[in-house]
C-alpha positions as CSV (number, residue, x, y, z in Angstrom):
1,M,112.2,89.3,91.3
2,Q,111.8,92.6,90.2
3,Y,111.8,95.6,92.5
4,D,110.3,98.9,92.2
5,L,112.8,101.5,94.0
6,F,111.3,104.9,94.8
7,I,113.9,107.6,95.3
8,G,113.8,111.5,95.9
9,D,116.6,112.9,94.2
10,R,119.9,112.3,92.4
11,S,122.1,115.2,92.9
12,F,121.2,115.8,96.7
13,S,119.5,112.6,98.2
14,S,122.4,110.4,99.7
15,W,120.1,107.9,100.9
16,S,118.5,107.5,97.5
17,L,122.1,106.8,96.1
18,R,122.5,103.9,98.4
19,G,119.2,102.2,97.4
20,W,119.8,102.7,93.9
21,L,123.5,101.2,94.1
22,M,122.6,98.4,96.2
23,L,120.4,97.3,92.9
24,E,122.2,98.5,90.2
25,K,125.9,97.4,91.2
26,F,124.7,93.7,91.9
27,G,122.5,93.4,89.0
28,I,119.1,93.4,90.8
29,P,116.1,93.9,88.2
30,H,114.4,97.2,89.0
31,R,112.4,99.9,87.9
32,T,113.2,103.4,89.5
33,H,110.4,105.8,90.4
34,M,110.8,109.5,91.3
35,V,109.4,110.9,94.5
36,G,108.7,114.6,95.2
37,L,111.4,115.2,97.8
38,Y,112.0,118.9,97.0
39,D,108.5,119.6,95.1
40,G,106.4,119.1,98.2
41,T,104.6,116.0,97.1
42,M,106.6,113.2,99.0
43,A,103.9,112.3,101.2
44,E,101.5,112.0,98.6
45,D,104.0,110.0,96.5
46,L,104.7,107.6,99.2
47,A,100.9,107.0,100.2
48,D,100.6,103.8,98.5
49,L,103.8,102.5,100.3
50,H,102.5,102.7,103.9
51,P,104.2,102.6,106.5
52,A,107.3,104.3,104.5
53,R,107.7,108.0,105.0
54,L,111.0,108.7,103.6
55,V,113.2,107.9,100.6
56,P,114.2,105.2,99.6
57,V,111.6,102.7,99.4
58,M,111.7,99.2,97.9
59,R,108.8,97.3,96.7
60,D,108.9,93.8,95.5
61,N,106.6,91.6,93.1
62,D,104.4,90.6,95.9
63,G,103.8,94.2,97.1
64,V,106.1,93.9,100.3
65,V,107.3,97.3,101.1
66,I,110.9,97.3,102.5
67,F,112.3,100.8,103.7
68,D,115.4,102.0,105.2
69,T,118.5,101.4,103.4
70,L,119.9,98.8,106.1
71,A,116.8,96.9,106.0
72,M,116.9,97.0,102.1
73,A,120.4,95.8,102.1
74,E,119.8,92.9,104.3
75,T,116.6,91.9,102.7
76,L,118.6,91.7,99.0
77,A,121.4,89.9,100.6
78,E,119.3,87.5,102.1
79,R,117.1,86.9,98.9
80,H,120.0,87.0,96.6
81,P,122.9,85.2,98.1
82,E,124.5,84.5,94.7
83,A,125.0,88.3,94.2
84,G,127.7,88.5,96.6
85,F,126.8,91.5,98.7
86,W,129.1,90.9,101.3
87,P,132.8,89.8,101.4
88,D,133.1,85.9,101.4
89,D,135.9,85.8,103.9
90,P,134.1,85.6,107.5
91,A,136.7,88.2,109.1
92,A,136.2,90.7,106.0
93,R,132.5,90.2,106.2
94,A,132.3,91.0,110.0
95,L,134.5,94.1,109.5
96,A,132.3,95.0,106.5
97,R,129.0,94.8,108.5
98,S,130.6,96.7,111.2
99,I,131.8,99.7,109.2
100,T,128.5,99.7,107.3
101,A,126.4,99.8,110.5
102,E,128.6,102.6,111.9
103,M,127.9,104.6,108.7
104,H,124.3,104.0,108.8
105,S,124.0,105.2,112.4
106,G,126.8,107.6,113.0
107,F,129.0,110.5,111.4
108,S,126.3,113.0,112.1
109,A,128.5,116.1,112.0
110,L,129.7,115.3,108.4
111,R,125.9,114.6,107.2
112,G,124.9,117.9,109.1
113,E,127.6,120.4,108.0
114,C,128.2,118.7,104.4
115,P,125.0,117.7,102.7
116,M,125.7,115.6,99.8
117,Q,125.6,117.6,96.4
118,L,127.1,116.2,93.1
119,L,127.0,119.3,91.2
120,H,130.4,121.1,92.0
121,Q,133.2,121.4,94.6
122,V,132.4,124.0,97.2
123,Q,135.4,126.2,97.8
124,G,136.5,127.9,101.0
125,F,134.5,125.3,103.3
126,E,136.1,125.3,106.7
127,P,135.0,121.9,108.5
128,S,134.4,122.1,112.3
129,Q,136.5,120.2,114.9
130,A,133.6,117.5,115.0
131,V,133.7,117.0,111.1
132,T,137.7,116.9,111.2
133,A,137.2,114.1,114.0
134,E,134.9,112.2,111.9
135,L,137.1,112.5,108.6
136,K,139.9,110.9,110.8
137,R,137.7,108.3,111.9
138,L,136.5,107.6,108.2
139,S,140.2,107.4,107.3
140,L,141.2,105.1,110.1
141,L,138.1,102.8,108.7
142,W,139.1,102.8,105.1
143,D,142.7,102.5,105.6
144,L,142.0,99.2,107.9
145,A,139.7,97.6,105.5
146,R,142.0,98.4,102.4
147,A,144.9,97.1,104.4
148,K,143.5,94.0,105.7
149,H,141.0,92.8,102.9
150,G,141.6,95.1,99.9
151,Q,144.3,93.4,97.9
152,S,142.0,91.9,95.2
153,G,140.5,94.9,93.9
154,P,140.1,98.8,94.5
155,W,137.3,98.7,96.9
156,L,137.1,98.7,100.5
157,F,137.3,94.6,100.5
158,G,138.6,94.3,97.3
159,R,135.4,93.4,95.4
160,Y,132.5,95.7,95.5
161,S,130.2,95.2,98.4
162,L,127.6,96.9,100.6
163,A,130.4,98.6,102.5
164,D,131.0,100.5,99.4
165,V,127.3,101.2,98.7
166,F,126.9,102.8,102.2
167,Y,130.3,104.9,101.8
168,A,129.5,106.1,98.2
169,P,127.7,109.3,99.6
170,V,130.5,109.8,101.9
171,A,133.0,109.8,99.1
172,A,130.8,112.3,97.4
173,R,130.9,114.6,100.6
174,I,134.6,114.6,100.6
175,A,134.8,115.5,96.8
176,G,132.0,118.0,97.0
177,Y,133.7,119.8,99.7
178,G,137.2,119.3,99.2
179,L,137.8,117.6,102.6
180,T,141.0,116.2,103.7
181,V,141.4,112.5,104.2
182,S,144.5,110.2,104.3
183,A,146.0,109.1,100.9
184,V,144.4,105.7,101.0
185,A,141.2,107.2,101.7
186,Q,141.6,109.9,99.0
187,D,142.4,107.0,96.5
188,Y,139.2,105.2,97.5
189,V,137.2,108.6,96.8
190,D,138.9,108.9,93.4
191,T,137.8,105.2,92.7
192,T,134.1,105.8,93.7
193,L,133.9,109.0,91.3
194,S,135.2,107.2,88.6
195,D,133.0,104.3,88.9
196,T,130.7,103.9,86.0
197,S,127.4,103.5,87.9
198,F,128.2,106.3,90.0
199,R,129.0,108.3,86.9
200,Q,125.8,107.6,85.6
201,W,123.6,108.4,88.7
202,R,125.5,111.9,88.8
203,A,125.0,112.4,85.0
204,M,121.1,111.6,85.4
205,G,121.0,114.0,88.4
206,L,122.5,116.8,86.2
207,T,119.6,116.6,84.0
208,K,117.6,118.6,86.5
209,T,117.9,122.1,87.6
210,Y,116.9,123.8,90.8
211,D,115.5,127.1,91.8
212,P,116.5,127.9,94.4
213,M,119.4,125.5,95.1
214,P,119.2,123.2,97.9
215,Y,121.8,123.7,100.6
216,D,123.3,126.5,99.1
217,M,126.1,127.9,101.5
218,G,126.8,131.1,99.6
219,L,130.2,130.1,98.9
220,P,132.1,129.9,95.7
221,N,132.2,126.7,93.6
222,S,134.7,125.0,91.1
223,V,134.0,122.0,88.8
224,W,133.4,118.5,90.2
225,P,136.5,116.8,90.9
226,G,135.5,113.5,89.1
227,P,136.8,112.3,85.6
228,I,136.8,114.9,82.9
229,T,134.6,114.3,79.9
230,K,134.3,115.3,76.4
231,A,132.4,118.8,76.1
232,A,128.9,118.7,74.7
233,A,125.7,120.3,74.1
234,P,122.2,120.1,73.1
235,T,121.3,121.2,69.5
236,E,118.5,121.8,67.2
237,E,120.8,120.6,64.5
238,C,119.0,117.2,63.4
239,S,121.5,115.8,60.9
240,S,122.7,113.2,63.3
241,E,125.1,110.4,62.5
242,N,122.6,107.7,64.1
243,T,119.0,107.3,63.4
244,H,118.0,105.5,66.5
245,C,118.7,106.2,70.4
246,P,121.7,104.1,71.5
247,Y,119.8,103.3,74.8
248,S,116.1,102.5,73.6
249,N,116.8,101.9,69.9
250,L,113.7,104.4,69.4
251,P,114.1,107.0,66.5
252,G,116.1,110.0,67.4
253,T,114.1,113.2,68.2
254,H,116.5,115.1,70.4
255,F,120.1,116.0,69.3
256,M,123.5,116.6,70.9
257,E,126.6,118.1,69.4
258,T,130.0,117.1,70.7
259,G,133.4,117.5,68.8
260,G,131.6,118.8,65.6
261,R,129.6,115.4,65.5
262,I,125.7,115.4,65.9
263,F,124.0,112.2,67.7
264,G,120.2,111.5,68.3
265,F,118.3,110.5,71.2
266,C,114.8,109.3,71.6
267,N,114.1,112.1,74.2
268,A,115.4,114.9,76.2
269,F,116.5,112.8,79.1
270,C,118.6,110.3,77.1
271,R,120.2,113.3,75.3
272,D,120.9,115.4,78.5
273,K,122.4,112.5,80.8
274,T,124.7,112.1,77.7
275,V,125.9,115.6,77.5
276,A,126.4,115.6,81.3
277,D,128.9,112.6,81.0
278,Q,129.4,110.6,77.8
279,E,132.1,108.4,79.0
280,A,129.4,107.2,81.6
281,W,127.3,105.5,78.9
282,P,129.0,102.3,77.3
283,K,126.2,102.0,74.6
284,F,126.8,105.6,73.5
285,V,130.6,105.5,73.6
286,A,130.5,102.2,71.6
287,M,128.5,104.2,68.9
288,R,130.5,107.2,69.1
289,D,133.7,105.4,68.7
290,A,132.8,102.6,66.3
291,E,134.7,102.7,62.8
């Protein structure tokens, strides 16, 4: 079974991030399609996916349309039990479902005051009392999950689960606005930001520019607080070390310079996502670091 996933934006659409992670992290075959969330074409782009009206939307091989991330998650867990979307232990699974449902329906102050953005860290943001209260609730839930069920790995329930899918945009909000949470919760934020799939999503988002910038608060910005990657930039120099793109194996036509070395890619998107975060792409790193 392969799915078509329709998303709105990578840098700003928290719901789209959830939809992609629940397919990508669990190895479910899928094709991704962009919808004009900020370009004024969303209704037109979703016309063939009635009755869906928001992103993300998932369509299966039979043309069945599933929308809303919770419905998508439960459909995938039902259809692909071998993927392990929920924890195996019944008590852990019950808690995971509970905190996931709470994320899906709650935390309205955090959502409203801190729109997800993956470009930088906003400086000088002062959370309201409502946001501060919700951050305390998040810390309580994450601390509880880690203490009771997180011994086998770095995620909320040890192994990656749908709970981590739903809380990834929350971790991004905490990082993006420099919000204060418990030490355990901050470790979890750092784990999310370091995850290869999350880094790939962010790197792909950085290939797009915005004018005007969505959700601009008029506050100063600093660098994104995630892992540091090697500096790189597009270049017109075409004497690359490789002849074929590390992702598609097509001939290189677009080029990147890093550390005095030139690498080629089959198109601007492949190049620019690598410029954004080299370490997010194992195929490129293997080529770059090969003897």
